[in-house]
C-alpha positions as CSV (number, residue, x, y, z in Angstrom):
1,X,141.2,137.7,79.5
2,X,139.5,134.4,78.5
3,X,136.7,133.3,80.7
4,X,137.4,130.0,82.4
5,X,135.0,127.3,81.1
6,X,132.7,125.6,83.5
7,X,133.2,121.9,83.7
8,X,130.3,119.4,84.2
9,X,132.9,117.2,86.0
10,X,131.4,113.8,85.0
11,X,127.9,112.7,86.1
12,X,124.7,112.4,84.2
13,X,123.0,114.8,81.8
14,X,119.7,115.1,80.0
15,X,119.4,115.6,76.2
16,X,117.0,118.5,75.4
17,X,116.3,120.5,72.2
18,X,116.8,124.3,72.1
19,X,113.0,124.6,71.6
20,X,112.2,122.7,74.8
21,X,112.0,125.8,76.9
22,X,109.0,124.4,78.7
23,X,111.5,121.9,80.4
24,X,113.5,124.6,82.1
25,X,111.5,124.8,85.3
26,X,111.7,121.1,85.9
27,X,115.3,120.9,84.8
28,X,116.2,123.5,87.4
29,X,114.4,121.5,90.1
30,X,116.1,118.3,89.0
31,X,119.5,119.9,89.1
32,X,118.9,121.3,92.6
33,X,117.9,117.8,93.7
34,X,121.1,116.4,92.1
35,X,119.1,114.2,89.7
36,X,120.9,115.8,86.8
37,X,124.4,117.3,86.5
38,X,124.1,119.1,83.2
39,X,122.0,119.6,80.1
40,X,123.1,118.5,76.6
41,X,121.3,121.0,74.4
42,X,120.6,120.0,70.8
43,X,120.6,123.3,68.8
44,X,117.9,123.5,66.2
45,X,118.7,126.0,63.4
46,X,117.4,129.5,63.8
47,X,116.5,129.2,67.5
48,X,119.3,131.3,69.1
49,X,117.5,134.6,69.3
50,X,114.2,133.2,70.5
51,X,115.5,130.8,73.2
52,X,119.0,131.9,74.4
53,X,117.8,134.2,77.2
54,X,115.6,131.4,78.6
55,X,118.5,128.8,78.6
56,X,120.9,131.3,80.2
57,X,118.4,131.7,83.1
58,X,118.6,128.0,83.9
59,X,122.2,128.4,85.3
60,X,123.3,124.7,85.0
61,X,126.3,123.3,83.1
62,X,125.8,122.7,79.4
63,X,127.1,120.6,76.6
64,X,126.0,121.7,73.1
65,X,125.0,119.4,70.3
66,X,125.2,120.9,66.8
67,X,122.4,120.1,64.2
68,X,122.9,116.9,62.2
69,X,122.0,115.7,58.8
70,X,118.2,116.0,59.3
71,X,118.8,119.7,59.4
72,X,121.1,119.9,56.4
73,X,124.4,119.9,58.4
74,X,126.8,117.5,56.7
75,X,130.5,117.8,57.4
76,X,131.3,115.1,54.8
77,X,129.8,117.1,51.9
78,X,132.3,119.4,50.2
79,X,129.4,121.3,48.5
80,X,128.1,122.4,51.9
81,X,131.3,123.9,53.4
82,X,129.9,127.4,53.6
83,X,126.5,126.2,54.8
84,X,128.0,124.0,57.4
85,X,130.2,126.8,58.7
86,X,127.2,129.1,59.0
87,X,125.1,126.5,60.8
88,X,127.9,125.6,63.2
89,X,128.3,129.3,64.1
90,X,125.0,129.3,65.8
91,X,126.0,126.3,67.9
92,X,129.2,128.1,68.8
93,X,127.2,131.1,69.9
94,X,125.1,128.9,72.1
95,X,128.3,127.3,73.5
96,X,129.8,130.8,74.2
97,X,126.8,132.2,75.9
98,X,126.2,129.1,78.0
99,X,129.8,128.5,78.8
100,X,129.6,125.0,77.4
101,X,132.5,122.6,77.7
102,X,131.9,120.6,74.5
103,X,130.2,120.9,71.1
104,X,129.2,117.6,69.7
105,X,129.0,117.1,65.9
106,X,128.1,114.2,63.7
107,X,130.6,113.2,61.0
108,X,128.2,113.3,58.1
109,X,126.4,111.2,55.4
110,X,127.3,109.7,52.1
111,X,130.8,111.3,52.1
112,X,134.3,110.6,53.2
113,X,136.0,111.0,56.6
114,X,138.8,113.0,54.9
115,X,136.3,115.8,54.0
116,X,134.9,115.7,57.6
117,X,138.3,116.2,59.0
118,X,139.1,119.0,56.6
119,X,135.9,120.9,57.5
120,X,136.5,120.4,61.2
121,X,140.0,121.8,60.9
122,X,138.6,124.8,58.9
123,X,136.0,125.5,61.6
124,X,138.9,125.6,64.1
125,X,137.0,125.0,67.4
126,X,138.7,123.1,70.2
127,X,135.5,122.2,72.0
128,X,134.3,119.9,69.2
129,X,133.9,116.2,70.0
130,X,132.9,113.8,67.2
131,X,130.1,111.3,67.6
132,X,130.1,107.9,66.0
133,X,127.2,106.9,63.8
134,X,125.3,103.7,62.8
135,X,126.4,102.1,59.5
136,X,123.2,103.2,57.8
137,X,120.9,106.1,58.7
138,X,117.1,106.1,59.1
139,X,117.0,107.4,55.5
140,X,119.0,104.4,54.4
141,X,122.1,106.4,53.5
142,X,125.6,105.3,54.5
143,X,127.0,107.2,57.5
144,X,130.5,108.5,58.0
145,X,132.1,107.6,61.3
146,X,130.4,104.3,61.9
147,X,133.6,102.4,62.7
148,X,136.3,102.9,65.4
149,X,138.8,103.3,62.6
150,X,137.0,106.2,60.9
151,X,136.5,108.0,64.2
152,X,140.1,107.4,65.2
153,X,141.2,108.9,61.8
154,X,139.1,112.0,62.3
155,X,140.4,112.4,65.9
156,X,144.0,112.0,64.7
157,X,143.6,114.5,61.8
158,X,141.9,117.2,63.9
159,X,143.0,116.7,67.5
160,X,139.4,116.7,68.8
161,X,137.8,114.4,71.3
162,X,135.1,111.7,71.0
163,X,131.5,111.2,72.0
164,X,130.4,107.5,72.1
165,X,126.8,106.8,71.2
166,X,126.1,103.3,72.5
167,X,123.1,102.5,70.3
168,X,124.8,103.8,67.2
169,X,127.7,101.4,67.9
170,X,125.4,98.4,68.6
171,X,123.5,99.0,65.3
172,X,126.8,99.4,63.3
173,X,128.1,96.2,64.7
174,X,124.9,94.3,63.7
175,X,125.0,95.8,60.2
176,X,128.6,94.5,59.8
177,X,128.0,91.1,61.4
178,X,130.2,91.9,64.5
179,X,129.7,91.2,68.2
180,X,128.4,94.4,69.6
181,X,130.3,94.1,72.9
182,X,133.7,93.7,71.2
183,X,132.7,96.6,68.9
184,X,131.9,98.8,71.8
185,X,135.2,98.0,73.5
186,X,137.1,99.2,70.4
187,X,135.2,102.5,70.6
188,X,135.8,102.7,74.4
189,X,139.6,102.4,73.7
190,X,139.3,105.9,72.2
191,X,138.5,107.2,75.6
192,X,135.2,109.1,75.1
193,X,134.6,112.3,76.9
194,X,130.8,111.9,76.7
195,X,128.6,108.7,76.3
196,X,125.1,108.9,74.8
197,X,123.1,106.2,76.5
198,X,119.6,104.7,76.0
199,X,118.4,101.1,75.4
200,X,117.8,99.2,72.2
201,X,117.3,95.8,70.6
202,X,120.6,94.2,69.7
203,X,119.4,93.1,66.2
204,X,118.6,95.6,63.5
205,X,120.6,98.3,61.6
206,X,118.5,101.4,62.3
207,X,118.9,103.8,65.2
208,X,116.3,103.5,68.0
209,X,115.9,105.2,71.4
210,X,114.2,103.1,74.1
211,X,113.9,103.9,77.8
212,X,116.3,102.1,80.0
213,X,115.3,98.5,80.7
214,X,113.0,98.4,77.6
215,X,115.7,96.9,75.3
216,X,118.3,94.2,75.4
217,X,121.5,96.0,76.4
218,X,123.5,95.1,79.5
219,X,123.5,98.8,80.5
220,X,125.2,98.4,83.9
221,X,128.0,96.4,82.2
222,X,128.4,99.1,79.6
223,X,128.5,101.8,82.2
224,X,131.1,99.9,84.2
225,X,133.3,99.3,81.1
226,X,133.0,103.0,80.2
227,X,134.2,104.1,83.6
228,X,137.2,101.8,83.4
229,X,138.3,103.3,80.1
230,X,137.3,106.9,80.9
231,X,136.8,107.5,84.7
232,X,135.6,111.1,84.2
233,X,133.2,110.3,81.3
234,X,129.8,112.0,81.2
235,X,126.7,110.1,80.5
236,X,123.9,111.8,78.5
237,X,120.5,110.2,78.6
238,X,119.0,110.1,75.1
239,X,115.7,108.5,76.1
240,X,112.1,109.1,75.0
241,X,110.1,111.6,77.0
242,X,106.3,111.8,77.1
243,X,106.2,115.2,78.7
244,X,109.0,117.7,78.2
245,X,107.3,119.9,80.8
246,X,107.3,117.3,83.5
247,X,110.3,115.1,82.5
248,X,108.9,112.1,84.3
249,X,110.4,109.5,82.0
250,X,113.8,111.2,82.3
251,X,113.6,111.0,86.1
252,X,112.9,107.3,86.0
253,X,115.8,106.6,83.6
254,X,118.1,108.8,85.6
255,X,117.5,106.7,88.7
256,X,118.2,103.5,86.8
257,X,121.4,105.0,85.4
258,X,122.4,106.2,88.8
259,X,122.3,102.6,90.1
260,X,124.4,101.4,87.2
261,X,126.8,104.2,87.8
262,X,127.2,103.3,91.5
263,X,127.7,99.6,90.6
264,X,130.2,100.4,87.8
265,X,132.3,102.7,90.1
266,X,132.8,100.0,92.8
């Protein structure tokens, strides 16, 4: 009998890396105090054996984020099909052991959306949700999945869900000379299951992660619009953290987001 998957049921989560095991004690405390509802765990390659037991001991809901292009995982590269499948298997193992509801993947770099869709179909994992990207990466290579049209194509071809990264969308809009609010609305129409949120400047092409209130985004407005399009959407904070042991920055940003969440749900 298949084990029923544990749902995070909306709410707010923290983005951590699989190597951030020094955060577990504080994360457990924050979850008990209802400051966080889940952990989005970014899997770094080769960390399963060394960290899995620690993460299982946390006993909170999880979302898994598969490695991205920085770690050689590129779903748009046909020459990396075997490599991508092997790397993804580790993320799947994390998801299985932690009873995760979703596995987030990036569409790729310097390739085509058709190849991304092909590899996702081959992986055959219903928990995958696809994240949009900036137009250009920090390494100045063109990203796959920067536009609502490419994300919609991948979703249609594979039947998977969507993870909206707010800053990626804002940066893609600027690179293409489009209004970022209208651009965000086109992504929101795809009804994301998860929203990655942090702050940023509205000008500039390159991805940046600022603490809430340190950039130029109308965060409460974006939260409110997100809730209108997807009432059960989950918000993952992708904000800078000075101390992964104490998570003080996360706590401050969580309280700001909670206020936006309350305003947006009225």
